C-alpha positions as CSV (number, residue, x, y, z in Angstrom):
1,X,-0.5,7.8,10.2
2,X,3.2,7.3,9.8
3,X,4.1,7.9,13.4
4,X,7.0,5.6,14.2
5,X,6.9,3.8,10.9
6,X,9.9,1.7,11.9
7,X,11.8,1.4,15.2
8,X,15.4,2.7,15.1
9,X,16.7,-0.9,15.0
10,X,14.4,-1.9,12.2
11,X,15.3,1.2,10.2
12,X,19.0,0.5,10.6
13,X,18.5,-3.2,9.6
14,X,16.4,-2.2,6.6
15,X,18.9,0.5,5.5
16,X,21.7,-2.1,5.5
17,X,19.6,-4.1,3.1
18,X,19.2,-1.2,0.6
19,X,15.8,0.0,2.0
20,X,15.2,3.5,3.2
21,X,11.9,4.9,4.6
22,X,10.9,8.2,3.0
23,X,7.9,10.2,3.9
24,X,7.0,11.3,0.4
25,X,4.2,13.7,1.4
26,X,6.6,16.1,3.2
27,X,9.6,15.3,0.9
28,X,7.8,16.3,-2.2
29,X,7.1,19.8,-0.7
30,X,10.6,20.2,0.7
31,X,12.7,18.8,-2.1
32,X,10.8,18.7,-5.4
33,X,13.9,18.5,-7.6
34,X,15.3,15.5,-5.7
35,X,11.9,13.7,-5.9
36,X,11.6,14.3,-9.6
37,X,15.1,12.9,-10.2
38,X,14.5,9.9,-8.0
39,X,11.2,9.1,-9.7
40,X,12.9,9.4,-13.1
41,X,15.6,7.0,-11.9
42,X,13.0,4.5,-10.6
43,X,11.0,4.8,-13.8
44,X,14.1,4.0,-15.9
45,X,14.9,1.0,-13.7
46,X,11.3,-0.2,-13.9
47,X,11.4,0.0,-17.7
48,X,14.7,-2.0,-17.7
49,X,13.1,-4.6,-15.4
50,X,15.7,-4.1,-12.8
51,X,13.3,-3.4,-10.0
52,X,11.5,-6.2,-8.1
53,X,8.3,-5.9,-6.1
54,X,8.3,-6.3,-2.4
55,X,7.5,-9.7,-0.8
56,X,3.9,-10.6,-0.7
57,X,2.2,-12.6,2.0
58,X,-1.4,-13.8,1.3
59,X,-4.0,-15.0,3.7
60,X,-7.4,-16.5,2.9
61,X,-10.3,-14.5,4.3
62,X,-12.1,-17.6,5.6
63,X,-9.3,-19.1,7.5
64,X,-6.4,-16.7,7.8
65,X,-7.7,-13.2,8.5
66,X,-6.7,-13.4,12.1
67,X,-3.2,-14.6,11.1
68,X,-2.9,-11.7,8.7
69,X,-3.7,-9.1,11.4
70,X,-1.4,-10.9,13.8
71,X,1.4,-10.7,11.2
72,X,0.8,-6.9,10.8
73,X,0.6,-6.5,14.6
74,X,3.9,-8.2,15.1
75,X,5.7,-5.7,12.9
76,X,8.0,-8.4,11.5
77,X,6.5,-8.3,8.0
78,X,8.2,-6.7,5.0
79,X,6.2,-5.9,1.9
80,X,2.5,-6.4,1.5
81,X,0.1,-8.4,3.6
82,X,-3.0,-9.3,1.5
83,X,-6.2,-10.9,2.6
84,X,-7.8,-12.7,-0.3
85,X,-11.6,-12.5,-0.6
86,X,-13.2,-15.6,-2.1
87,X,-14.7,-15.2,-5.5
88,X,-18.4,-14.6,-5.5
89,X,-21.0,-14.1,-8.2
90,X,-21.0,-10.6,-9.6
91,X,-23.2,-7.9,-8.0
92,X,-26.7,-7.7,-9.3
93,X,-27.3,-5.4,-12.3
94,X,-29.2,-2.9,-10.1
95,X,-25.9,-2.2,-8.4
96,X,-24.0,-3.0,-5.2
97,X,-20.8,-1.2,-4.4
98,X,-18.2,-1.9,-1.6
99,X,-15.9,1.0,-1.0
100,X,-13.2,0.1,1.4
101,X,-11.2,2.9,3.1
102,X,-12.2,6.0,1.1
103,X,-11.6,8.6,3.7
104,X,-9.0,10.5,1.6
105,X,-9.7,13.0,-1.2
106,X,-9.9,10.4,-4.0
107,X,-12.0,8.0,-1.9
108,X,-14.5,10.7,-0.9
109,X,-14.8,11.8,-4.6
110,X,-15.3,8.2,-5.7
111,X,-17.9,7.6,-3.0
112,X,-19.8,10.7,-4.0
113,X,-19.7,9.7,-7.6
114,X,-20.9,6.2,-6.8
115,X,-23.7,7.6,-4.7
116,X,-24.8,10.0,-7.4
117,X,-24.4,7.6,-10.3
118,X,-26.2,4.7,-8.7
């Protein structure tokens, strides 16, 4: 959930650095015209290559998974924390699927389709 996404101090610090936390799920329902305008603005900036992605911290699965979770637990990260899974041989032709997460609407539909399709 998004309960206490950032502390008040963290939010104030982020806002002074041109970051603002927005709960899109409720904002879309409450202010659809504003959301549309904001998305159009962001789309234009992306097309002009003015936007830059958030910082990315990567950790190797074999050696750094605990460090990745400690990083998240500390709450001092900004951007994405990624745990890299080492390359393995492709799944056998008869099929093996790993569905991570998948408890939302799209994940449930995808899981159902995978189960039915083999």
